[in-house]
N, C-alpha and C positions, 0 to 999 in steps of 0.2 A: 505495500501499500504507500503510496507518494505522498507525500506533503508539501503543498508549495507556499511558501513565506513569498507574498506581495509590498514590494517594497516601493514608500511615494520619495521621488525626489523632490529634492527642498532650495525650490530658486534661488540664489545669490541676487542678492539686494546690495548695486553701487551705490554708497550714500558719501554726499559731500566731502570732505578732509577734513572739516570743523566739526563731522560727527563722532561720537564715541560709539564704536562698534563691540557688543557683548555677544559670547559665547554661549553654549549650554550642554555640555554631556552627562547623560544620565545611562545610564544600565538599569534597563526593563526587565521584568524576566514573562516567559510564554508558559502556559499548559497545552499540552498533547497529551490526547489522549487515544491507546490502542485501543482496536478492535476485539472481540473475547475469542476463543480461539472457537472455528469450524468441529466439530463432533460426531460423530456417529456409531448408532445402537442400537442391536434389533426390538422389534416392536413387541414386545411378548403375544403367543399365543398365533404369531405368524412366521414360527421358523419355515424354511423352505423345506419340503420332501416333495421327491421327484416318484411319483410311482410305475411301476408296470413293466420296467426292465427284466426280458427274459433271461436266464442266464447263459446262453451261448454268446460264445463271443462277439464283437460285429453289433450285437444288438442298440440301438437308437430308441432313445425317446426325447419328446421335445414336447412343453407346454406350448401350450398355443400363447400368443406375443399379448402382452398384457397395454390397451389401448382406451381413450375415453371412445361411451358408445359401442365398444367392442367389449372381449373379455375385461371386464373393471371392478376392482373390489370395492368399487364403489365410492363417492363424495366422501363418508365418516372414517374410514379407515384409512381415506388418504389425508383429508384433515385440508378437504380444495373442496372450493368454492368452485366450480363449473356451471356453465351457462347452460348447461340440460336440467339441472339436480340429481345425477345418477347414482341411482340405488348399481347395487352387486349384483351381475351381471349373470344369468343361467351357465356362458359358457368361461367363466373364470373358475383358471385352471383344470382345461380340458388336456387333456394327457394324448400324443397318439405315434403315431410309426410302425415302419413295418414291421418290426419287431419289436412291438410294445405293443405291451398289455390295457388297452383303450381304456379309459378311465378320466380320477380327478386324480389329478396334484395341490399339494400348497406353495402357490409363490410365497417368498418373502418377504416381508416387508420392513425395513430400513429405517429410520428417523435423522434426520440433519440439524443439525443445533450450530449458529452460528449469529450470527450480527443482521439484525432489521435490515434485509432488502440488500443485502450481497452477494453480491456474481461468485459464486464456488464451479467445483470442476468435479465432477465424481465421476471415478473409474473401475471399473469390476475386468479380472483379470483370468484367464483363461487356465483352468487348473486339469491337473491328473493326479489320483491316489489310487491304491488298492482297483488296479484293473479298470479302473472307469476317467472319461476324462469328463470335463466341463467345460461347456464354451454356455457365457452367462450371456441374456438378455434382459433388457427392461424400460421403464419411462422412470420418468424422474418428475415429483411437482415442479412446476413454474411458473413462477406469480409476477403479477402484473402493479400489485399496487394501487387497486382498482376491485369494484365489486365484481363478483362472477363471471370473471374472466381466466380462472386460472387455467393453465394446460399441464397435462404429463406429457415433457417430452422424452420423445424414446432414446436409448443411446445409441452411439450408432459403434461400428466396427471402427478400429485401429488398429492393426496384424494380431496380435493376441488379447488384446483387450477389447473393451465398448464402455467410449465415456464420450460427456456433455459439458456444457454449462448450463448452467440456470441460476435462479434471481429464488432467494428465498424470501417470505412472506411479506410483508410491511404491513403498517399501521392501519395505509387503506384498502388490505386485500379483508379486513375482520370483517367491514360490513359487507352483509350476504342478501341471500335469498332465504326465507322460509323452505327448512328441507334437504339444504345445501350442507356439504363440510364446513364443521370451524375451523380457517385457518388462524395458525399460532405466527404471534409476529418472530420473526428469526429461525422459521423449520420451516424442513419438508421434509417428504417423505421420498421413498423409492422401493417401485413394488418388482423382483426381481426375478426372474424362471430361466429356463435355457433348454441346452439339448444335452444329454449322456449319453454316451456310448461306450459300451464296454471292448475291452483290449487283450482280454483273454475268459475265458469259461468263469464262472460266479456261482456262487454256491445260492442254492434256490430257498428262497424265502427268507431271507438277508438280507440286513439293514447295512449299509455301507456310508461309510463321511469320506468326504472331500473334503480337505480346506481349503480357501479361495482366499484370495485379498478384495475389499472395498476399501479405495481412497477416497476423501475427502481435501481439497484444497483451498484455497480463495484464491 
């Protein structure tokens, strides 16, 4: 974050020789405040679980992409005030794939907390563990400092990551219509799903853990 000081130039006044000249030199102070750190945390009850992967090597499951007006967790869970006052959709968490038992998974929701109205970059990184590759996908609440115009901006693939810039909620976002979610100043939520692919034969009816990184920066 850059801070710029504005200097005002003083004009030199030339007075007659007979007039006394005076000068003053005084040390003054200024107060400069830093913004709060940006953090991310898992929202309780919204831990990501992708179901339906068959145990054979090469099996793949993909969770339907999260979008407003599509597979959507609802404005309430996302703390957003979208134009449509959107509730959770029936396709939220839908999972499919050629070698995937079609069903429903649980997308992850994460809360990002920082300075009011600040622009933040969120990045999620591909991961591999326990014979499973994970490629993340999702969207993050993007606020416009005005009533009922919040968006969920999709993360964009960049090499082995997905990333996007977005704005945290500000005071203008807290005025909303009945039925919408309630934005919180300095907060946004990230909804995350993705695709999993097995690289080895897996044990049937077993839960596998794949750690992956999600970072947030100003």
